[in-house]
N, C-alpha and C positions, 0 to 999 in steps of 0.2 A: 504494500500500500504506500508507505512512505519510503523515500530513498530510491536507489536504483534497483533494477531487477537482480543484479548480483547480490546485493545486500539482503534482499528478501530470501533468496535461495540459501544464503548462509544462516539466516535466522531460523529457517526450517530444519537445519542440521544441528541445532543446539543439543548438547547432551545434558542429561539430568542425573544428579547424584541423589539417590533416595535413601533415607535412613528412617527406620521405624523408631520413634522416641518412646512410645508407650503402647502397650497392648492390654486390653481388658476383656476377659471372657464374659460371655452373656449366658442367659439361661438356655439359649439355643446353641448346641455345640457346633453348629455349622456357620455361626456368625461371631466375629470378633471385632470389637471397636478398636481402632488404632489412631494414633497421632503420628504423622509423618513430617519429615523435614526434607524439602526439595530445594536443593541448592541454597540452603539457609533460610528458606521461607517455611514457617510452621503451618501445617494444615491439621487442625484438630477434628476429632469425631468423624473420621472416615470409617466405612464399614468394609471389612474383608469377609467375603461370603464364599463358602464352598457350595458348588452347584453340580448336580448330576444331570448331564444332558439327556433329554427325553427323546429327541428325534435325531436321526442322521442328518447331517448337513455337509457343507463344503469343507469345513475345518475339523469338525468333531463328529464322533459316532455316538449313537445312543448308548448310555452307560458310562461314558467318559466323565471323569471328575475334573471340573475346571474351577478356577478361582476368579472372582470379580472384585474390583475395588470400586466402591461407590463413594463419591465425594459429598460433603455437606450440601444440603439443598434447602430451598424454601418453596412452599406451596403457594402458587398464585392462581386463584380460581380452582380449576381441577387439574392443573399441571404442576409438575415439580421442575425447578430450575436450579442447576448447580450454582452455588455461591462462588466456588473456586474449582479449578481443574487444571491439569496439564496433560499433554499427550503422553499417555502411558502405554508402554510396550509389554509384550509377554515376558521379556527379560526383567523388566521392572517388577511385574507381578510375582514372578518366581523369586526374586530377591526379597520382596516384601513378605512373602509367605515364609521363606527361610528365616528372616529376621524375627518375624512374629512368633514362630515356633520356638526360637531360642529364648525369647522374652517370657514365654508362657511356661517354660520348664520349671 
């Protein structure tokens, strides 16, 4: 948007260092509340959720267990909107799961 096209391409290639600061177990053993630090920015009250895939798809097959990270959100009308987010990759999620498991031991 702002700057030259080369600057925009470089902005899309930014890497993120993600650290789990805190993990809190919930009554549901498939959900953990986490606080993360992304390049020095604290994001509190994220949800790390373990989900079993129900239908075959392009990436996953029925029965696969995957992990999702949900960011803090607000409800406006009948829709939810993230207050904050960053482009999260499968590598980030795997790292978050590993760090969370270490904190919950």
